[in-house]
DRENBATOR-381738 format. One line per 10 residues: number of its first residue (from 1); their letters; for each residue x, y, z of N, C-alpha, C. Coordinates in pm, 1 decimal. Atoms other than C-alpha are relative to their C-alpha. Layout:
N
NUM) a) X Y Z X Y Z X Y Z | ...;
//
This chain:
142
1) mqttmalegn) 96.6 -111.3 -18.4 -6.5 -2.6 -11.7 115.9 155.9 15.9 | -72.6 -81.7 37.0 153.4 327.1 -89.2 -104.3 135.4 -59.2 | 64.4 -135.9 73.3 59.2 705.8 -217.5 104.9 63.6 -34.6 | -101.2 -90.1 -25.5 233.5 1006.4 -331.0 -66.1 102.4 -30.3 | 59.4 -102.9 19.1 177.3 1321.1 -349.8 105.6 174.6 -57.0 | -64.8 -122.4 78.1 347.9 1660.1 -564.3 -34.5 92.6 112.9 | -1.4 -97.7 -54.2 440.4 1905.9 -330.4 41.6 135.6 -37.9 | -15.2 -100.4 21.3 438.7 2264.7 -426.4 81.6 100.2 68.8 | -123.1 -58.5 -37.6 694.1 2499.7 -313.6 -89.1 131.7 86.2 | 58.4 -91.0 -86.2 445.0 2685.2 -41.5 -33.7 -49.9 125.9;
11) gasiaqarhl) 24.3 47.3 -146.8 350.7 2647.9 336.7 -148.5 -65.6 -33.3 | 140.8 55.3 7.1 -0.6 2504.1 241.8 70.6 -136.8 -0.9 | -62.8 157.9 55.8 196.4 2215.5 107.3 -12.9 -123.9 142.7 | -79.7 74.7 -154.6 320.3 2092.5 512.1 -140.2 -45.2 -1.7 | 158.1 68.0 -28.6 -70.6 2092.6 615.4 -31.0 -138.9 -66.5 | 109.5 76.6 68.5 -206.3 1905.4 322.2 61.3 -169.8 -10.9 | -133.4 142.6 -42.4 142.7 1639.4 379.8 -54.6 -86.6 93.2 | 49.8 61.4 -157.2 28.3 1592.3 726.3 -136.3 -59.3 -7.7 | 119.4 102.6 72.8 -337.2 1522.7 626.5 -31.9 -104.8 -42.4 | -20.8 119.2 35.3 -229.5 1292.9 378.5 2.2 -91.7 65.2;
21) aarfltqaqa) -39.0 91.3 -59.3 -69.9 1122.2 601.8 -54.0 -81.4 109.4 | 90.8 50.5 -86.4 -311.1 1072.2 873.9 -101.7 -63.1 -85.1 | 111.8 100.0 8.7 -575.2 941.8 647.8 49.9 -123.6 -99.4 | -86.5 118.2 59.2 -312.9 714.6 467.2 -7.7 -109.3 123.6 | 51.8 97.8 -77.0 -295.3 540.6 802.7 -96.6 -59.8 75.6 | 128.3 28.2 -11.3 -630.8 543.2 877.3 -53.2 -98.7 -104.1 | 48.2 108.5 109.4 -709.8 359.6 528.2 69.8 -110.3 43.1 | -90.4 96.0 -34.9 -397.2 134.3 609.9 -92.4 -104.3 120.6 | 99.4 74.3 -92.8 -627.0 12.6 918.0 -110.2 -57.2 -1.2 | 178.4 35.8 31.3 -975.8 19.1 808.3 31.9 -136.5 -113.0;
31) ahelpvsqra) 7.5 90.3 135.5 -893.5 -133.5 474.4 99.3 -138.1 6.4 | -97.6 83.6 -26.1 -591.9 -345.4 546.3 -28.6 -92.1 127.3 | 18.3 110.7 -193.4 -672.9 -456.7 931.7 118.5 39.3 10.6 | -75.0 -47.1 -65.7 -331.3 -302.3 964.1 -24.5 46.9 132.5 | 23.9 -54.6 -136.4 -293.4 -240.5 1354.8 108.0 107.7 -35.5 | -69.1 -111.7 2.3 -171.0 111.9 1376.4 -33.5 95.8 111.5 | -10.3 -80.5 -143.5 -101.6 303.2 1723.4 -29.2 150.5 -51.6 | 26.7 -158.3 11.3 -205.5 675.8 1796.8 131.4 74.1 -4.3 | -103.4 -27.0 -57.9 143.0 709.2 1871.5 46.2 -16.9 -173.0 | -66.6 18.2 145.9 249.2 593.2 1496.5 -64.7 122.4 -75.1;
41) vdltqlvvse) 40.5 -141.7 87.8 32.4 878.7 1326.5 6.4 101.5 45.1 | -99.4 -129.0 -41.1 146.8 1146.8 1543.5 122.7 14.2 -51.8 | -145.6 30.0 13.6 510.0 1031.9 1484.8 0.8 48.9 -164.6 | 16.8 -22.9 140.1 401.9 1016.0 1117.5 0.5 100.1 -44.3 | 38.5 -155.3 50.3 248.8 1355.4 1091.0 123.0 81.5 19.3 | -29.9 -79.4 -40.7 518.1 1485.7 1292.5 163.5 17.4 -94.3 | -129.8 39.6 99.0 826.4 1336.7 1082.1 -40.9 69.6 -180.9 | -21.7 -58.0 97.2 679.4 1460.4 759.4 -58.9 154.4 8.8 | 1.9 -92.2 -4.0 580.1 1801.4 885.9 165.6 43.7 9.5 | -154.1 -12.1 -17.9 994.6 1805.1 973.4 37.1 40.2 -190.4;
51) lvtnahkhap) -36.0 36.4 132.5 1049.7 1655.0 601.7 -41.4 118.7 -74.4 | 45.4 -97.7 134.3 847.8 1885.9 376.5 22.5 112.1 23.5 | -28.4 -129.6 -61.4 902.9 2213.2 600.8 193.0 11.9 -79.2 | -125.5 -20.7 31.1 1285.2 2153.9 519.3 31.7 1.4 -133.4 | 1.9 -23.5 146.2 1232.2 2078.0 135.6 -72.3 157.7 -6.6 | 67.6 -115.5 22.7 1024.1 2376.4 162.3 115.5 138.2 -0.5 | -75.4 -103.0 -33.2 1284.6 2611.6 312.3 160.8 -34.0 -65.8 | -136.4 13.3 72.6 1616.8 2442.3 139.8 -14.7 -4.6 -150.1 | 33.8 42.8 157.4 1501.4 2333.4 -225.0 -102.2 120.3 -78.6 | 131.1 -99.8 87.1 1346.4 2574.4 -511.1 -75.1 -123.5 -52.4;
61) glalmqlriv) 149.4 57.2 72.1 1019.5 2427.6 -664.0 -39.6 -84.2 82.9 | 72.9 114.2 -12.7 855.9 2102.8 -671.3 50.3 -102.0 117.6 | -64.8 87.4 -107.3 915.2 1858.4 -405.1 -102.2 -135.0 9.9 | 111.7 84.9 61.6 739.1 1494.5 -411.5 27.6 -101.4 178.8 | -57.5 108.3 -134.7 646.0 1247.8 -79.4 -46.7 -85.1 -21.4 | 93.9 140.1 40.8 566.3 900.3 -97.9 34.2 -76.4 109.4 | -27.0 91.8 -137.8 454.8 702.5 218.2 -55.7 -134.0 -70.3 | 17.8 133.3 29.4 407.9 321.5 180.4 36.5 -67.2 169.9 | 8.8 77.6 -78.1 366.9 57.5 422.1 70.4 -91.4 -19.0 | -137.2 101.2 11.4 694.9 -180.5 441.7 -30.6 -76.0 158.5;
71) gdlveimvwd) -8.3 81.6 -197.6 607.3 -473.9 727.3 -121.5 65.3 42.0 | 53.5 -48.0 -169.2 510.6 -342.9 1054.6 65.9 162.0 22.2 | 5.2 -93.3 -10.5 656.3 -14.4 929.3 -58.5 104.1 -51.1 | 46.0 -66.6 118.2 548.5 310.4 758.2 88.1 64.5 -59.3 | -153.9 -41.5 56.5 817.8 440.9 527.4 -91.5 196.1 -81.2 | 15.6 -108.4 20.0 831.0 801.8 459.9 91.7 62.8 -73.4 | -88.9 -47.1 92.6 1013.5 956.0 126.4 6.7 110.8 -6.0 | -13.2 -109.5 31.3 1058.4 1288.3 63.6 127.3 31.1 -98.4 | -125.6 -16.4 86.2 1256.0 1386.1 -247.8 -6.7 152.8 -1.0 | -13.5 -164.1 19.7 1367.4 1788.6 -321.8 127.9 1.3 -88.3;
81) sasqlpvart) -102.9 -53.9 107.0 1579.9 1962.9 -571.1 138.0 19.8 86.5 | -119.7 -52.2 -61.5 1856.1 2060.1 -310.6 105.1 -136.6 0.2 | -114.6 71.7 6.0 2185.9 1885.6 -370.9 63.9 -9.6 120.5 | -55.8 -13.8 -152.1 2288.3 1960.4 -5.6 -33.5 -99.5 91.9 | 39.2 104.6 -114.4 2282.1 1673.5 267.4 -71.7 97.3 89.1 | 64.4 -23.5 -111.9 2081.7 1768.0 557.2 87.2 -43.9 113.8 | -52.3 22.4 -57.2 2257.9 1788.1 854.2 -8.2 61.4 155.1 | 43.7 -47.2 -143.4 2172.0 1783.3 1239.2 68.0 46.5 97.4 | -144.3 -92.6 -117.6 2336.3 2006.1 1483.1 -16.4 -60.2 109.3 | 14.5 36.1 -172.0 2418.0 1922.8 1804.2 -103.5 59.5 90.8;
91) adagrvgrhg) 99.6 -86.5 -56.6 2226.0 1963.1 2057.9 23.4 72.7 70.3 | 23.0 -140.3 -63.4 2151.7 2293.4 2217.1 -112.7 44.0 14.5 | 138.2 -33.0 -31.1 1858.0 2379.1 2427.6 -40.2 112.4 38.6 | 41.9 -192.3 -36.5 1954.3 2774.0 2431.8 -58.5 -12.3 -140.7 | 23.8 -29.6 137.7 1892.5 2720.2 2038.3 -141.3 2.0 -33.6 | 179.1 4.1 10.3 1538.2 2830.0 1935.4 32.1 -20.6 -156.9 | 71.6 94.9 113.9 1412.0 2635.5 1635.9 162.3 -99.1 -64.7 | -110.6 95.7 81.3 1616.0 2395.1 1353.7 15.8 -76.3 96.1 | -37.7 103.4 -82.4 1606.8 2117.0 1595.0 -92.4 -104.4 -88.1 | 75.9 92.4 51.2 1377.1 1905.3 1323.6 63.8 -115.1 -37.8;
101) leivkavaqd) -78.6 121.2 19.4 1628.1 1667.6 1204.0 21.8 -83.3 110.9 | -35.2 79.7 -125.0 1753.3 1590.9 1552.5 -170.9 -74.0 0.8 | 116.8 34.9 -10.7 1357.3 1526.6 1603.3 -12.0 -158.2 -59.3 | 66.0 101.9 116.9 1295.0 1302.0 1309.0 98.4 -137.2 69.1 | -115.8 109.3 4.0 1631.0 1094.3 1363.1 -26.1 -71.8 174.0 | 19.2 25.3 -145.5 1514.8 1065.5 1753.2 -133.5 -119.7 20.8 | 87.0 91.9 -4.7 1170.5 896.7 1694.5 -18.7 -82.2 -158.8 | -13.3 124.9 89.1 1263.7 700.4 1391.4 61.1 -162.6 17.0 | -51.7 116.8 1.8 1319.8 319.7 1335.2 148.7 16.5 -116.0 | -55.0 -16.7 139.2 1538.1 423.9 1006.5 32.2 119.3 -47.5;
111) yavqmepvgk) -43.7 -131.2 43.8 1694.6 714.7 857.2 92.3 -4.4 -106.9 | -142.5 65.4 110.5 1874.5 721.0 529.4 -33.2 159.8 -96.9 | 5.4 -107.7 159.0 1962.5 1029.7 237.3 43.6 -60.1 -89.9 | -96.1 45.8 80.5 2039.7 918.7 -77.9 -37.7 90.7 -116.4 | -17.0 -75.1 114.5 2160.3 1166.7 -333.9 -72.7 -53.6 -149.3 | 75.6 58.8 140.6 1986.8 1132.1 -681.3 45.6 52.4 -125.4 | -66.1 -88.9 52.8 2075.2 1261.9 -986.9 -29.0 184.9 -15.4 | 45.5 -144.5 -8.4 1889.2 1552.3 -939.2 -17.2 -0.8 149.2 | 28.9 -41.6 -159.7 1869.6 1676.2 -547.5 12.0 -143.1 63.3 | 11.9 108.7 -47.8 1795.3 1421.9 -313.5 -103.3 -76.7 56.1;
121) rvtvrialld) 88.2 99.3 -95.5 1587.0 1156.9 -125.3 26.7 -32.6 156.9 | -23.9 -3.9 -144.5 1533.0 1172.2 258.6 -132.0 -109.0 2.6 | 120.1 116.2 -20.3 1371.0 791.2 398.5 -27.6 -14.6 135.3 | -1.5 12.8 -120.7 1244.6 770.5 715.5 -86.6 -127.4 45.7 | 69.4 132.2 -29.0 1087.6 452.9 881.4 -53.8 45.5 118.4 | 32.8 -6.5 -83.5 847.1 463.1 1151.8 -88.5 -129.2 37.7 | 118.4 114.1 -70.2 668.9 189.2 1382.8 -102.2 -16.4 22.6 | 165.6 0.5 19.9 302.1 105.5 1292.8 -19.2 -66.6 172.4 | 90.1 -4.9 -126.8 254.5 -35.9 1682.2 94.7 29.1 102.1 | -35.7 -13.0 -159.7 403.9 -9.5 2042.4 -28.7 -130.4 84.6;
131) dpggavtgrg) -4.7 68.6 -11.7 459.6 -302.3 2198.1 -70.2 -18.8 138.5 | 16.8 -18.4 -130.4 270.1 -373.0 2515.6 11.9 41.8 111.1 | -79.9 -67.9 -138.0 499.5 -275.7 2762.9 19.1 131.0 -18.7 | -42.1 -138.4 53.1 507.5 82.1 2557.0 132.0 10.0 -31.1 | -114.2 -6.1 72.1 840.9 44.8 2394.9 -51.3 -12.6 -158.3 | 7.5 -8.8 197.7 809.1 109.3 2008.2 70.3 -106.7 -22.1 | -62.6 67.8 83.3 835.8 -159.0 1792.8 116.3 -19.8 -46.4 | -129.2 -2.1 72.3 1193.9 -255.2 1641.7 89.1 119.4 55.9 | -108.5 -77.5 -87.1 1368.3 -51.3 1922.9 56.5 -88.5 129.5 | -15.9 65.8 -129.8 1530.0 -213.6 2178.1 24.4 102.0 150.0;
141) sl) -48.0 -89.2 -109.0 1564.4 -84.4 2520.0 116.5 19.1 76.0 | -145.0 -27.9 -69.4 1860.4 107.6 2695.8 17.2 -19.2 110.0;
//
């Protein structure tokens, strides 16, 4: 199961992408009887918001978002035309803003960036379920 959305270079596409992500997971749950936790929906919307915002800020023109179910994960892929790799800054509680990539990496089961002939593709995977003890599936406890 997958869906794709072209993202125009405006702020409205951020909200549209978040709504699409929620609908996609709701449909996965209803139509395909996939178990999806509310936490997975919330984290997916957060990651989508951060990735689409970054594409909007740092890449001219259109971007593309694809969502798909891969086993017990939702995969979020955002392509944009920027040729620079995203860089997470070191943690700084005094810094206002620019924590998006830190947040994405903290909540993701998997994070990857691949350079393309034009631009780059950022791929993030989020677990669909939490285990009964409250830990996110796919992550070990520390």
